[in-house]
N, C-alpha and C positions, 0 to 999 in steps of 0.2 A: 457075796464073799468076790472075787478077783479071779476069773479062769485060771490063774498058774499059783492057786491054791485052793488047798483039800482042809478040809478041820472034822475033824468029829467029837460030838460036846460027850465028855466027860461024865460031866455032874452040870445041875444049874446052874454053875456058879465057876465053870474048869472047864476047857477048850483046848484040845492040842491041834495046833494048824501049822501044812506042813509048804513051805512055801517052796515051789520045782522051776522056780524060777529068779533070779532078785532082782527083779523090776522096782520093788519098793519105791517109793519116792524117799523114806527114812530108812529103811534097810539100811541102801547104795549108801548113804552117806556116813550111816554108823561106823559100818566098816569100810570102808576106805577111811578113815580118820587112822585106823588104827582098832578099832574101839572095838573089844569084844562081846559080843549078843551074850547076854545071863539070862535070857527069859525074856515074854515079854505077857499084858493083861487084855485079856481081849472083852470087851462089851461093844455096847452097844450103839456107840454115839465115842468111843477111844479105844487107842491104841495106850498102855504104857508100858515104853520101855523099859530095860532093867539092861544098864552094859556096866563096864568095867574100863578103866584108861588110865593110863597115867594124863601129867597133867599139859604133858604136849596132844594127847591126843584127843583132848577134852577138848582145846584153842582150836585146835583141824575141824574136830563134829559142830563148836559154832560157827564156824567161817564158812561149810560146806552145811548147817541148816537154812542158809543164809536165803530169806524169801520163803521159807517154810514155817505154817503155825504152829507153837509146840509150846509147851511151858513148863520152864524144867521145873517137877517137884520137888527132887532134893539132891543132893551134891554133896559127896561128904569122905574122908580118907575114915579103911580102916582100922581098927584096933594096933598102935601097936604091938607086939610079940612079945612076950616074957621066955626066957631062955630056961 
């Protein structure tokens, strides 16, 4: 783990990571796009970011991630609210 991060293992499948500085090559473009990071799953070989954004933020995110090797796993809209 980078020196600007601290991690605590919660269980064999869960860890909490504190990023002390925003130097992550993926977190910065996400935040600069106006997206909100709601979670990240950490494994030995990958990070899976959960984010919320509007259509404009999503387009900005794709532009900001140009040159970054990533895979879009799921894109969807929340269900409509019923009154």
